[in-house]
TORKOL-4160 file (C-alpha; in steps of 0.2 Angstrom, whole numbers, padded with zeros to 4 digits, m for minus):
473
<pt num="1" X="m0395" Y="m0971" Z="0195"/>
<pt num="2" X="m0400" Y="m0962" Z="0178"/>
<pt num="3" X="m0396" Y="m0979" Z="0169"/>
<pt num="4" X="m0409" Y="m0990" Z="0179"/>
<pt num="5" X="m0422" Y="m0977" Z="0177"/>
<pt num="6" X="m0419" Y="m0976" Z="0158"/>
<pt num="7" X="m0420" Y="m0996" Z="0158"/>
<pt num="8" X="m0437" Y="m0993" Z="0166"/>
<pt num="9" X="m0443" Y="m0980" Z="0156"/>
<pt num="10" X="m0437" Y="m0990" Z="0138"/>
<pt num="11" X="m0449" Y="m1004" Z="0143"/>
<pt num="12" X="m0464" Y="m0994" Z="0150"/>
<pt num="13" X="m0465" Y="m0984" Z="0134"/>
<pt num="14" X="m0464" Y="m0999" Z="0124"/>
<pt num="15" X="m0477" Y="m1007" Z="0134"/>
<pt num="16" X="m0488" Y="m0994" Z="0133"/>
<pt num="17" X="m0488" Y="m0989" Z="0116"/>
<pt num="18" X="m0487" Y="m1006" Z="0108"/>
<pt num="19" X="m0501" Y="m1014" Z="0121"/>
<pt num="20" X="m0510" Y="m0999" Z="0126"/>
<pt num="21" X="m0511" Y="m0989" Z="0111"/>
<pt num="22" X="m0510" Y="m1005" Z="0100"/>
<pt num="23" X="m0496" Y="m0998" Z="0089"/>
<pt num="24" X="m0483" Y="m1008" Z="0079"/>
<pt num="25" X="m0468" Y="m1013" Z="0089"/>
<pt num="26" X="m0456" Y="m1003" Z="0077"/>
<pt num="27" X="m0463" Y="m0985" Z="0081"/>
<pt num="28" X="m0464" Y="m0994" Z="0102"/>
<pt num="29" X="m0444" Y="m0996" Z="0099"/>
<pt num="30" X="m0440" Y="m0981" Z="0092"/>
<pt num="31" X="m0452" Y="m0971" Z="0105"/>
<pt num="32" X="m0441" Y="m0981" Z="0118"/>
<pt num="33" X="m0425" Y="m0977" Z="0110"/>
<pt num="34" X="m0430" Y="m0960" Z="0110"/>
<pt num="35" X="m0434" Y="m0960" Z="0129"/>
<pt num="36" X="m0417" Y="m0967" Z="0134"/>
<pt num="37" X="m0410" Y="m0954" Z="0123"/>
<pt num="38" X="m0418" Y="m0941" Z="0133"/>
<pt num="39" X="m0408" Y="m0946" Z="0150"/>
<pt num="40" X="m0392" Y="m0946" Z="0139"/>
<pt num="41" X="m0397" Y="m0926" Z="0135"/>
<pt num="42" X="m0403" Y="m0921" Z="0150"/>
<pt num="43" X="m0394" Y="m0929" Z="0162"/>
<pt num="44" X="m0379" Y="m0935" Z="0154"/>
<pt num="45" X="m0368" Y="m0949" Z="0150"/>
<pt num="46" X="m0358" Y="m0958" Z="0164"/>
<pt num="47" X="m0341" Y="m0952" Z="0158"/>
<pt num="48" X="m0347" Y="m0934" Z="0156"/>
<pt num="49" X="m0345" Y="m0934" Z="0136"/>
<pt num="50" X="m0356" Y="m0928" Z="0122"/>
<pt num="51" X="m0373" Y="m0936" Z="0122"/>
<pt num="52" X="m0376" Y="m0931" Z="0106"/>
<pt num="53" X="m0361" Y="m0940" Z="0101"/>
<pt num="54" X="m0363" Y="m0958" Z="0112"/>
<pt num="55" X="m0382" Y="m0956" Z="0103"/>
<pt num="56" X="m0375" Y="m0954" Z="0086"/>
<pt num="57" X="m0362" Y="m0970" Z="0090"/>
<pt num="58" X="m0375" Y="m0979" Z="0096"/>
<pt num="59" X="m0384" Y="m0980" Z="0081"/>
<pt num="60" X="m0371" Y="m0984" Z="0072"/>
<pt num="61" X="m0364" Y="m0997" Z="0079"/>
<pt num="62" X="m0382" Y="m1006" Z="0080"/>
<pt num="63" X="m0381" Y="m1003" Z="0060"/>
<pt num="64" X="m0366" Y="m1013" Z="0063"/>
<pt num="65" X="m0371" Y="m1028" Z="0072"/>
<pt num="66" X="m0371" Y="m1045" Z="0064"/>
<pt num="67" X="m0388" Y="m1047" Z="0071"/>
<pt num="68" X="m0395" Y="m1033" Z="0062"/>
<pt num="69" X="m0387" Y="m1039" Z="0045"/>
<pt num="70" X="m0393" Y="m1060" Z="0049"/>
<pt num="71" X="m0411" Y="m1054" Z="0054"/>
<pt num="72" X="m0415" Y="m1045" Z="0038"/>
<pt num="73" X="m0405" Y="m1061" Z="0028"/>
<pt num="74" X="m0416" Y="m1073" Z="0037"/>
<pt num="75" X="m0432" Y="m1063" Z="0029"/>
<pt num="76" X="m0425" Y="m1063" Z="0012"/>
<pt num="77" X="m0420" Y="m1080" Z="0012"/>
<pt num="78" X="m0438" Y="m1086" Z="0020"/>
<pt num="79" X="m0446" Y="m1076" Z="0006"/>
<pt num="80" X="m0436" Y="m1085" Z="m0005"/>
<pt num="81" X="m0438" Y="m1102" Z="0001"/>
<pt num="82" X="m0456" Y="m1099" Z="0000"/>
<pt num="83" X="m0455" Y="m1096" Z="m0019"/>
<pt num="84" X="m0447" Y="m1113" Z="m0021"/>
<pt num="85" X="m0451" Y="m1131" Z="m0017"/>
<pt num="86" X="m0432" Y="m1134" Z="m0010"/>
<pt num="87" X="m0441" Y="m1135" Z="0008"/>
<pt num="88" X="m0458" Y="m1141" Z="0003"/>
<pt num="89" X="m0447" Y="m1156" Z="m0002"/>
<pt num="90" X="m0437" Y="m1157" Z="0015"/>
<pt num="91" X="m0452" Y="m1157" Z="0026"/>
<pt num="92" X="m0461" Y="m1170" Z="0016"/>
<pt num="93" X="m0444" Y="m1179" Z="0020"/>
<pt num="94" X="m0444" Y="m1175" Z="0039"/>
<pt num="95" X="m0463" Y="m1180" Z="0039"/>
<pt num="96" X="m0460" Y="m1196" Z="0032"/>
<pt num="97" X="m0448" Y="m1200" Z="0048"/>
<pt num="98" X="m0455" Y="m1191" Z="0062"/>
<pt num="99" X="m0472" Y="m1185" Z="0056"/>
<pt num="100" X="m0483" Y="m1200" Z="0065"/>
<pt num="101" X="m0476" Y="m1190" Z="0083"/>
<pt num="102" X="m0489" Y="m1179" Z="0090"/>
<pt num="103" X="m0477" Y="m1163" Z="0088"/>
<pt num="104" X="m0462" Y="m1169" Z="0081"/>
<pt num="105" X="m0456" Y="m1154" Z="0076"/>
<pt num="106" X="m0458" Y="m1145" Z="0091"/>
<pt num="107" X="m0447" Y="m1158" Z="0101"/>
<pt num="108" X="m0434" Y="m1158" Z="0088"/>
<pt num="109" X="m0433" Y="m1139" Z="0088"/>
<pt num="110" X="m0430" Y="m1141" Z="0108"/>
<pt num="111" X="m0419" Y="m1155" Z="0108"/>
<pt num="112" X="m0407" Y="m1149" Z="0091"/>
<pt num="113" X="m0408" Y="m1133" Z="0102"/>
<pt num="114" X="m0399" Y="m1141" Z="0117"/>
<pt num="115" X="m0387" Y="m1150" Z="0104"/>
<pt num="116" X="m0382" Y="m1135" Z="0094"/>
<pt num="117" X="m0382" Y="m1125" Z="0109"/>
<pt num="118" X="m0368" Y="m1135" Z="0118"/>
<pt num="119" X="m0357" Y="m1134" Z="0101"/>
<pt num="120" X="m0358" Y="m1118" Z="0096"/>
<pt num="121" X="m0364" Y="m1108" Z="0113"/>
<pt num="122" X="m0370" Y="m1092" Z="0103"/>
<pt num="123" X="m0389" Y="m1088" Z="0106"/>
<pt num="124" X="m0392" Y="m1080" Z="0090"/>
<pt num="125" X="m0384" Y="m1094" Z="0080"/>
<pt num="126" X="m0394" Y="m1107" Z="0089"/>
<pt num="127" X="m0410" Y="m1100" Z="0083"/>
<pt num="128" X="m0404" Y="m1097" Z="0066"/>
<pt num="129" X="m0396" Y="m1115" Z="0063"/>
<pt num="130" X="m0411" Y="m1124" Z="0072"/>
<pt num="131" X="m0424" Y="m1113" Z="0065"/>
<pt num="132" X="m0420" Y="m1111" Z="0048"/>
<pt num="133" X="m0427" Y="m1130" Z="0045"/>
<pt num="134" X="m0438" Y="m1131" Z="0061"/>
<pt num="135" X="m0450" Y="m1115" Z="0060"/>
<pt num="136" X="m0455" Y="m1118" Z="0042"/>
<pt num="137" X="m0458" Y="m1137" Z="0046"/>
<pt num="138" X="m0467" Y="m1133" Z="0062"/>
<pt num="139" X="m0477" Y="m1119" Z="0051"/>
<pt num="140" X="m0481" Y="m1135" Z="0040"/>
<pt num="141" X="m0487" Y="m1144" Z="0053"/>
<pt num="142" X="m0501" Y="m1133" Z="0059"/>
<pt num="143" X="m0490" Y="m1124" Z="0072"/>
<pt num="144" X="m0494" Y="m1106" Z="0074"/>
<pt num="145" X="m0480" Y="m1095" Z="0067"/>
<pt num="146" X="m0478" Y="m1084" Z="0083"/>
<pt num="147" X="m0477" Y="m1101" Z="0092"/>
<pt num="148" X="m0464" Y="m1109" Z="0080"/>
<pt num="149" X="m0453" Y="m1092" Z="0082"/>
<pt num="150" X="m0457" Y="m1094" Z="0102"/>
<pt num="151" X="m0450" Y="m1110" Z="0103"/>
<pt num="152" X="m0434" Y="m1109" Z="0095"/>
<pt num="153" X="m0430" Y="m1090" Z="0104"/>
<pt num="154" X="m0433" Y="m1099" Z="0118"/>
<pt num="155" X="m0421" Y="m1112" Z="0116"/>
<pt num="156" X="m0408" Y="m1100" Z="0111"/>
<pt num="157" X="m0400" Y="m1099" Z="0129"/>
<pt num="158" X="m0396" Y="m1114" Z="0129"/>
<pt num="159" X="m0379" Y="m1110" Z="0122"/>
<pt num="160" X="m0374" Y="m1102" Z="0140"/>
<pt num="161" X="m0382" Y="m1115" Z="0149"/>
<pt num="162" X="m0369" Y="m1130" Z="0146"/>
<pt num="163" X="m0350" Y="m1127" Z="0145"/>
<pt num="164" X="m0339" Y="m1120" Z="0138"/>
<pt num="165" X="m0347" Y="m1104" Z="0131"/>
<pt num="166" X="m0337" Y="m1088" Z="0131"/>
<pt num="167" X="m0349" Y="m1081" Z="0144"/>
<pt num="168" X="m0344" Y="m1095" Z="0156"/>
<pt num="169" X="m0325" Y="m1091" Z="0154"/>
<pt num="170" X="m0329" Y="m1073" Z="0157"/>
<pt num="171" X="m0338" Y="m1075" Z="0173"/>
<pt num="172" X="m0326" Y="m1090" Z="0179"/>
<pt num="173" X="m0310" Y="m1080" Z="0175"/>
<pt num="174" X="m0315" Y="m1065" Z="0185"/>
<pt num="175" X="m0320" Y="m1076" Z="0199"/>
<pt num="176" X="m0304" Y="m1086" Z="0198"/>
<pt num="177" X="m0295" Y="m1068" Z="0198"/>
<pt num="178" X="m0302" Y="m1063" Z="0215"/>
<pt num="179" X="m0299" Y="m1081" Z="0221"/>
<pt num="180" X="m0318" Y="m1083" Z="0223"/>
<pt num="181" X="m0316" Y="m1102" Z="0215"/>
<pt num="182" X="m0307" Y="m1112" Z="0201"/>
<pt num="183" X="m0314" Y="m1113" Z="0182"/>
<pt num="184" X="m0314" Y="m1132" Z="0181"/>
<pt num="185" X="m0326" Y="m1131" Z="0198"/>
<pt num="186" X="m0341" Y="m1126" Z="0188"/>
<pt num="187" X="m0341" Y="m1138" Z="0175"/>
<pt num="188" X="m0350" Y="m1150" Z="0183"/>
<pt num="189" X="m0363" Y="m1140" Z="0191"/>
<pt num="190" X="m0366" Y="m1131" Z="0174"/>
<pt num="191" X="m0369" Y="m1147" Z="0164"/>
<pt num="192" X="m0382" Y="m1152" Z="0176"/>
<pt num="193" X="m0390" Y="m1136" Z="0175"/>
<pt num="194" X="m0391" Y="m1135" Z="0158"/>
<pt num="195" X="m0399" Y="m1152" Z="0157"/>
<pt num="196" X="m0412" Y="m1146" Z="0170"/>
<pt num="197" X="m0414" Y="m1130" Z="0157"/>
<pt num="198" X="m0418" Y="m1143" Z="0143"/>
<pt num="199" X="m0428" Y="m1156" Z="0154"/>
<pt num="200" X="m0438" Y="m1140" Z="0159"/>
<pt num="201" X="m0441" Y="m1135" Z="0139"/>
<pt num="202" X="m0444" Y="m1154" Z="0134"/>
<pt num="203" X="m0459" Y="m1154" Z="0147"/>
<pt num="204" X="m0464" Y="m1137" Z="0139"/>
<pt num="205" X="m0463" Y="m1143" Z="0123"/>
<pt num="206" X="m0476" Y="m1158" Z="0127"/>
<pt num="207" X="m0488" Y="m1145" Z="0138"/>
<pt num="208" X="m0488" Y="m1134" Z="0121"/>
<pt num="209" X="m0493" Y="m1147" Z="0108"/>
<pt num="210" X="m0508" Y="m1152" Z="0118"/>
<pt num="211" X="m0514" Y="m1133" Z="0124"/>
<pt num="212" X="m0513" Y="m1129" Z="0106"/>
<pt num="213" X="m0520" Y="m1144" Z="0099"/>
<pt num="214" X="m0506" Y="m1150" Z="0088"/>
<pt num="215" X="m0510" Y="m1168" Z="0080"/>
<pt num="216" X="m0497" Y="m1179" Z="0070"/>
<pt num="217" X="m0499" Y="m1178" Z="0051"/>
<pt num="218" X="m0513" Y="m1187" Z="0043"/>
<pt num="219" X="m0505" Y="m1205" Z="0037"/>
<pt num="220" X="m0512" Y="m1199" Z="0020"/>
<pt num="221" X="m0503" Y="m1184" Z="0022"/>
<pt num="222" X="m0486" Y="m1192" Z="0023"/>
<pt num="223" X="m0477" Y="m1198" Z="0008"/>
<pt num="224" X="m0470" Y="m1216" Z="0010"/>
<pt num="225" X="m0449" Y="m1212" Z="0015"/>
<pt num="226" X="m0443" Y="m1221" Z="0001"/>
<pt num="227" X="m0453" Y="m1210" Z="m0013"/>
<pt num="228" X="m0450" Y="m1193" Z="m0001"/>
<pt num="229" X="m0431" Y="m1198" Z="m0001"/>
<pt num="230" X="m0431" Y="m1203" Z="m0020"/>
<pt num="231" X="m0438" Y="m1186" Z="m0025"/>
<pt num="232" X="m0431" Y="m1174" Z="m0013"/>
<pt num="233" X="m0414" Y="m1178" Z="m0008"/>
<pt num="234" X="m0405" Y="m1163" Z="m0015"/>
<pt num="235" X="m0416" Y="m1153" Z="0001"/>
<pt num="236" X="m0405" Y="m1161" Z="0013"/>
<pt num="237" X="m0391" Y="m1149" Z="0005"/>
<pt num="238" X="m0401" Y="m1138" Z="0015"/>
<pt num="239" X="m0391" Y="m1143" Z="0030"/>
<pt num="240" X="m0374" Y="m1140" Z="0022"/>
<pt num="241" X="m0376" Y="m1121" Z="0025"/>
<pt num="242" X="m0377" Y="m1124" Z="0045"/>
<pt num="243" X="m0363" Y="m1138" Z="0046"/>
<pt num="244" X="m0351" Y="m1132" Z="0034"/>
<pt num="245" X="m0348" Y="m1116" Z="0047"/>
<pt num="246" X="m0350" Y="m1127" Z="0062"/>
<pt num="247" X="m0336" Y="m1137" Z="0055"/>
<pt num="248" X="m0325" Y="m1123" Z="0051"/>
<pt num="249" X="m0327" Y="m1116" Z="0069"/>
<pt num="250" X="m0327" Y="m1130" Z="0079"/>
<pt num="251" X="m0317" Y="m1147" Z="0081"/>
<pt num="252" X="m0302" Y="m1154" Z="0072"/>
<pt num="253" X="m0307" Y="m1145" Z="0056"/>
<pt num="254" X="m0306" Y="m1131" Z="0063"/>
<pt num="255" X="m0290" Y="m1132" Z="0073"/>
<pt num="256" X="m0281" Y="m1136" Z="0058"/>
<pt num="257" X="m0286" Y="m1121" Z="0048"/>
<pt num="258" X="m0283" Y="m1111" Z="0064"/>
<pt num="259" X="m0266" Y="m1117" Z="0065"/>
<pt num="260" X="m0263" Y="m1116" Z="0047"/>
<pt num="261" X="m0270" Y="m1098" Z="0045"/>
<pt num="262" X="m0262" Y="m1091" Z="0062"/>
<pt num="263" X="m0278" Y="m1085" Z="0069"/>
<pt num="264" X="m0272" Y="m1091" Z="0086"/>
<pt num="265" X="m0256" Y="m1079" Z="0085"/>
<pt num="266" X="m0266" Y="m1064" Z="0088"/>
<pt num="267" X="m0273" Y="m1057" Z="0104"/>
<pt num="268" X="m0290" Y="m1049" Z="0108"/>
<pt num="269" X="m0292" Y="m1035" Z="0120"/>
<pt num="270" X="m0293" Y="m1039" Z="0137"/>
<pt num="271" X="m0309" Y="m1039" Z="0146"/>
<pt num="272" X="m0312" Y="m1026" Z="0158"/>
<pt num="273" X="m0326" Y="m1031" Z="0174"/>
<pt num="274" X="m0336" Y="m1018" Z="0180"/>
<pt num="275" X="m0326" Y="m1019" Z="0196"/>
<pt num="276" X="m0309" Y="m1014" Z="0186"/>
<pt num="277" X="m0301" Y="m1032" Z="0186"/>
<pt num="278" X="m0294" Y="m1036" Z="0167"/>
<pt num="279" X="m0295" Y="m1054" Z="0164"/>
<pt num="280" X="m0279" Y="m1058" Z="0152"/>
<pt num="281" X="m0280" Y="m1055" Z="0135"/>
<pt num="282" X="m0284" Y="m1070" Z="0126"/>
<pt num="283" X="m0279" Y="m1077" Z="0108"/>
<pt num="284" X="m0292" Y="m1077" Z="0093"/>
<pt num="285" X="m0300" Y="m1093" Z="0086"/>
<pt num="286" X="m0309" Y="m1097" Z="0073"/>
<pt num="287" X="m0327" Y="m1093" Z="0081"/>
<pt num="288" X="m0321" Y="m1074" Z="0080"/>
<pt num="289" X="m0317" Y="m1075" Z="0062"/>
<pt num="290" X="m0331" Y="m1084" Z="0055"/>
<pt num="291" X="m0348" Y="m1079" Z="0063"/>
<pt num="292" X="m0361" Y="m1093" Z="0062"/>
<pt num="293" X="m0375" Y="m1081" Z="0063"/>
<pt num="294" X="m0368" Y="m1072" Z="0046"/>
<pt num="295" X="m0364" Y="m1086" Z="0035"/>
<pt num="296" X="m0378" Y="m1097" Z="0038"/>
<pt num="297" X="m0392" Y="m1086" Z="0030"/>
<pt num="298" X="m0379" Y="m1079" Z="0018"/>
<pt num="299" X="m0374" Y="m1098" Z="0012"/>
<pt num="300" X="m0393" Y="m1105" Z="0014"/>
<pt num="301" X="m0397" Y="m1088" Z="0000"/>
<pt num="302" X="m0386" Y="m1096" Z="m0011"/>
<pt num="303" X="m0388" Y="m1114" Z="m0010"/>
<pt num="304" X="m0410" Y="m1111" Z="m0013"/>
<pt num="305" X="m0402" Y="m1099" Z="m0029"/>
<pt num="306" X="m0396" Y="m1114" Z="m0034"/>
<pt num="307" X="m0407" Y="m1127" Z="m0030"/>
<pt num="308" X="m0424" Y="m1118" Z="m0033"/>
<pt num="309" X="m0416" Y="m1107" Z="m0050"/>
<pt num="310" X="m0429" Y="m1115" Z="m0062"/>
<pt num="311" X="m0442" Y="m1107" Z="m0051"/>
<pt num="312" X="m0435" Y="m1090" Z="m0047"/>
<pt num="313" X="m0435" Y="m1074" Z="m0060"/>
<pt num="314" X="m0421" Y="m1075" Z="m0073"/>
<pt num="315" X="m0425" Y="m1055" Z="m0078"/>
<pt num="316" X="m0419" Y="m1040" Z="m0069"/>
<pt num="317" X="m0437" Y="m1033" Z="m0068"/>
<pt num="318" X="m0444" Y="m1049" Z="m0060"/>
<pt num="319" X="m0431" Y="m1048" Z="m0046"/>
<pt num="320" X="m0436" Y="m1030" Z="m0043"/>
<pt num="321" X="m0452" Y="m1036" Z="m0041"/>
<pt num="322" X="m0448" Y="m1050" Z="m0029"/>
<pt num="323" X="m0438" Y="m1038" Z="m0019"/>
<pt num="324" X="m0451" Y="m1026" Z="m0019"/>
<pt num="325" X="m0464" Y="m1039" Z="m0013"/>
<pt num="326" X="m0451" Y="m1044" Z="0000"/>
<pt num="327" X="m0448" Y="m1027" Z="0006"/>
<pt num="328" X="m0461" Y="m1023" Z="0018"/>
<pt num="329" X="m0456" Y="m1039" Z="0030"/>
<pt num="330" X="m0438" Y="m1029" Z="0032"/>
<pt num="331" X="m0446" Y="m1012" Z="0038"/>
<pt num="332" X="m0452" Y="m1018" Z="0057"/>
<pt num="333" X="m0440" Y="m1031" Z="0060"/>
<pt num="334" X="m0425" Y="m1021" Z="0054"/>
<pt num="335" X="m0431" Y="m1004" Z="0063"/>
<pt num="336" X="m0435" Y="m1015" Z="0078"/>
<pt num="337" X="m0417" Y="m1023" Z="0079"/>
<pt num="338" X="m0408" Y="m1006" Z="0077"/>
<pt num="339" X="m0418" Y="m0996" Z="0091"/>
<pt num="340" X="m0415" Y="m1012" Z="0102"/>
<pt num="341" X="m0397" Y="m1011" Z="0101"/>
<pt num="342" X="m0395" Y="m0992" Z="0099"/>
<pt num="343" X="m0405" Y="m0992" Z="0116"/>
<pt num="344" X="m0392" Y="m1005" Z="0122"/>
<pt num="345" X="m0377" Y="m0994" Z="0119"/>
<pt num="346" X="m0384" Y="m0978" Z="0126"/>
<pt num="347" X="m0389" Y="m0987" Z="0143"/>
<pt num="348" X="m0373" Y="m0992" Z="0143"/>
<pt num="349" X="m0366" Y="m0975" Z="0142"/>
<pt num="350" X="m0378" Y="m0972" Z="0156"/>
<pt num="351" X="m0369" Y="m0984" Z="0167"/>
<pt num="352" X="m0383" Y="m0995" Z="0169"/>
<pt num="353" X="m0370" Y="m1010" Z="0173"/>
<pt num="354" X="m0361" Y="m1001" Z="0186"/>
<pt num="355" X="m0376" Y="m0995" Z="0195"/>
<pt num="356" X="m0384" Y="m1012" Z="0196"/>
<pt num="357" X="m0368" Y="m1017" Z="0203"/>
<pt num="358" X="m0370" Y="m1005" Z="0218"/>
<pt num="359" X="m0387" Y="m1011" Z="0221"/>
<pt num="360" X="m0381" Y="m1029" Z="0220"/>
<pt num="361" X="m0366" Y="m1024" Z="0233"/>
<pt num="362" X="m0378" Y="m1019" Z="0244"/>
<pt num="363" X="m0390" Y="m1034" Z="0246"/>
<pt num="364" X="m0389" Y="m1042" Z="0262"/>
<pt num="365" X="m0402" Y="m1055" Z="0265"/>
<pt num="366" X="m0406" Y="m1074" Z="0267"/>
<pt num="367" X="m0400" Y="m1086" Z="0252"/>
<pt num="368" X="m0419" Y="m1088" Z="0245"/>
<pt num="369" X="m0422" Y="m1067" Z="0245"/>
<pt num="370" X="m0404" Y="m1066" Z="0238"/>
<pt num="371" X="m0407" Y="m1078" Z="0224"/>
<pt num="372" X="m0423" Y="m1071" Z="0220"/>
<pt num="373" X="m0417" Y="m1053" Z="0219"/>
<pt num="374" X="m0401" Y="m1057" Z="0210"/>
<pt num="375" X="m0409" Y="m1067" Z="0199"/>
<pt num="376" X="m0421" Y="m1053" Z="0194"/>
<pt num="377" X="m0407" Y="m1041" Z="0192"/>
<pt num="378" X="m0399" Y="m1051" Z="0181"/>
<pt num="379" X="m0413" Y="m1055" Z="0170"/>
<pt num="380" X="m0416" Y="m1035" Z="0170"/>
<pt num="381" X="m0398" Y="m1032" Z="0164"/>
<pt num="382" X="m0399" Y="m1047" Z="0150"/>
<pt num="383" X="m0414" Y="m1036" Z="0144"/>
<pt num="384" X="m0402" Y="m1023" Z="0134"/>
<pt num="385" X="m0387" Y="m1033" Z="0136"/>
<pt num="386" X="m0378" Y="m1051" Z="0129"/>
<pt num="387" X="m0375" Y="m1064" Z="0142"/>
<pt num="388" X="m0357" Y="m1060" Z="0139"/>
<pt num="389" X="m0360" Y="m1041" Z="0144"/>
<pt num="390" X="m0370" Y="m1045" Z="0159"/>
<pt num="391" X="m0356" Y="m1057" Z="0165"/>
<pt num="392" X="m0343" Y="m1043" Z="0163"/>
<pt num="393" X="m0353" Y="m1031" Z="0171"/>
<pt num="394" X="m0360" Y="m1039" Z="0186"/>
<pt num="395" X="m0357" Y="m1059" Z="0185"/>
<pt num="396" X="m0343" Y="m1060" Z="0199"/>
<pt num="397" X="m0351" Y="m1047" Z="0211"/>
<pt num="398" X="m0368" Y="m1058" Z="0210"/>
<pt num="399" X="m0357" Y="m1072" Z="0212"/>
<pt num="400" X="m0351" Y="m1065" Z="0228"/>
<pt num="401" X="m0365" Y="m1062" Z="0234"/>
<pt num="402" X="m0372" Y="m1079" Z="0235"/>
<pt num="403" X="m0358" Y="m1085" Z="0239"/>
<pt num="404" X="m0359" Y="m1074" Z="0256"/>
<pt num="405" X="m0378" Y="m1080" Z="0258"/>
<pt num="406" X="m0371" Y="m1097" Z="0260"/>
<pt num="407" X="m0372" Y="m1103" Z="0242"/>
<pt num="408" X="m0358" Y="m1114" Z="0238"/>
<pt num="409" X="m0348" Y="m1104" Z="0225"/>
<pt num="410" X="m0347" Y="m1117" Z="0209"/>
<pt num="411" X="m0367" Y="m1120" Z="0211"/>
<pt num="412" X="m0371" Y="m1100" Z="0213"/>
<pt num="413" X="m0359" Y="m1097" Z="0197"/>
<pt num="414" X="m0371" Y="m1110" Z="0188"/>
<pt num="415" X="m0384" Y="m1101" Z="0194"/>
<pt num="416" X="m0380" Y="m1084" Z="0186"/>
<pt num="417" X="m0377" Y="m1091" Z="0171"/>
<pt num="418" X="m0394" Y="m1098" Z="0169"/>
<pt num="419" X="m0400" Y="m1081" Z="0175"/>
<pt num="420" X="m0391" Y="m1072" Z="0160"/>
<pt num="421" X="m0396" Y="m1084" Z="0148"/>
<pt num="422" X="m0414" Y="m1076" Z="0146"/>
<pt num="423" X="m0407" Y="m1066" Z="0135"/>
<pt num="424" X="m0412" Y="m1074" Z="0120"/>
<pt num="425" X="m0431" Y="m1073" Z="0127"/>
<pt num="426" X="m0430" Y="m1055" Z="0136"/>
<pt num="427" X="m0443" Y="m1044" Z="0126"/>
<pt num="428" X="m0439" Y="m1033" Z="0119"/>
<pt num="429" X="m0419" Y="m1032" Z="0116"/>
<pt num="430" X="m0415" Y="m1051" Z="0112"/>
<pt num="431" X="m0409" Y="m1054" Z="0096"/>
<pt num="432" X="m0412" Y="m1072" Z="0094"/>
<pt num="433" X="m0431" Y="m1066" Z="0094"/>
<pt num="434" X="m0429" Y="m1056" Z="0080"/>
<pt num="435" X="m0419" Y="m1069" Z="0070"/>
<pt num="436" X="m0433" Y="m1080" Z="0075"/>
<pt num="437" X="m0447" Y="m1069" Z="0067"/>
<pt num="438" X="m0438" Y="m1067" Z="0052"/>
<pt num="439" X="m0437" Y="m1085" Z="0048"/>
<pt num="440" X="m0456" Y="m1086" Z="0054"/>
<pt num="441" X="m0461" Y="m1070" Z="0045"/>
<pt num="442" X="m0470" Y="m1065" Z="0060"/>
<pt num="443" X="m0472" Y="m1048" Z="0069"/>
<pt num="444" X="m0460" Y="m1052" Z="0084"/>
<pt num="445" X="m0473" Y="m1043" Z="0098"/>
<pt num="446" X="m0483" Y="m1059" Z="0095"/>
<pt num="447" X="m0470" Y="m1068" Z="0104"/>
<pt num="448" X="m0465" Y="m1057" Z="0118"/>
<pt num="449" X="m0480" Y="m1062" Z="0131"/>
<pt num="450" X="m0476" Y="m1081" Z="0128"/>
<pt num="451" X="m0458" Y="m1080" Z="0131"/>
<pt num="452" X="m0459" Y="m1071" Z="0145"/>
<pt num="453" X="m0472" Y="m1084" Z="0153"/>
<pt num="454" X="m0464" Y="m1100" Z="0146"/>
<pt num="455" X="m0445" Y="m1096" Z="0146"/>
<pt num="456" X="m0441" Y="m1079" Z="0154"/>
<pt num="457" X="m0450" Y="m1082" Z="0170"/>
<pt num="458" X="m0449" Y="m1101" Z="0174"/>
<pt num="459" X="m0429" Y="m1099" Z="0168"/>
<pt num="460" X="m0428" Y="m1088" Z="0182"/>
<pt num="461" X="m0436" Y="m1101" Z="0193"/>
<pt num="462" X="m0425" Y="m1112" Z="0189"/>
<pt num="463" X="m0409" Y="m1104" Z="0192"/>
<pt num="464" X="m0416" Y="m1099" Z="0210"/>
<pt num="465" X="m0420" Y="m1118" Z="0214"/>
<pt num="466" X="m0402" Y="m1122" Z="0208"/>
<pt num="467" X="m0396" Y="m1108" Z="0220"/>
<pt num="468" X="m0406" Y="m1113" Z="0237"/>
<pt num="469" X="m0404" Y="m1132" Z="0233"/>
<pt num="470" X="m0419" Y="m1138" Z="0227"/>
<pt num="471" X="m0414" Y="m1144" Z="0210"/>
<pt num="472" X="m0396" Y="m1153" Z="0215"/>
<pt num="473" X="m0382" Y="m1150" Z="0203"/>
């Protein structure tokens, strides 16, 4: 059970160093990673290979993660936006329409997260797309930066809680291969479960708005719609960096482009589940070749450079100064992301998924106890792993365990996906946390406790309620 102990040590070291000794999260994540490496060096990896080689590959892979690039790119994008009036004009326009509504940008971020999640399904991409506009808007409306980052990161999980995500297909593919249920049986339960999760987030937004005293924008501060549209219509182009990658990866344009380019002719590697079951190789699709989380910040930066060109430096020395002033913002977020993914990779080499699967297989209790136990285990796995990796590792056995306790398989599958959707709100390793923190330009650790309190644990409770029938699906 070295992987389980390493996970506990990873979380404990981070909490102690950051919360008890009051050191920054970058240092805490490095020490947490070192603790995990200690288990690999002294206890060995699951396959018996070189621990040092596993650690080296873990670090290299983490540096090549697209979320590492995206997190830093969003920091730079946010810094550039602050140097130009482009976003200010867009926010003036949005406030002209929704500024009279108390907490308008918070509600917008929540509902937009649900809509975008149902389309894009990738947690970090949901955070990137929604947060690019709503985080600065919330900050301008008086919302604290850490709360703004919390709201958009907390909505990332809705990419998993609605059909038809890759995570869902990984889970139901394994279940269908084992004869537990058919793929189409989960669509209705998961769609309703997703609406429960969205409904909770809307109620939470209402609570947060009132608890934090967020008021409507004063009428004297709201520019009439016609005037704001005339002066700031070009700022609406900021939605293009979100819409263009989305159109190229989803819908008829994406299908036509995929057919023309022959993307679907190549096959991905078969997905291997923890129990040895191999799902058939699936063809590549446009989301596999055009990454939303990579291209949204790249296109956003390019557009800001164009729209804000009159307010940005025109000399090399001027740009050197701008980059130098932005550099401190990269440090903590960059180190934290690399350490988080590196630790995740080493934990996988220690056999964490298989060890937790063994725990799941040995559970035998009433349905409500099983639901709580399985929920806690899946949430724990989703701390270092993505939702898709979690479902590949323990998804089918978790559903089988719940079904054995009397929960109908489609409902059990929906509940398990709800549990896994906490990946975006599970400190300290959730990728959406760092994307949101980068956009808000805030220390990610300030979102940890709110995410646990307002999103992670309540979503766990929703999954349990769905599994035991308290919340009908």
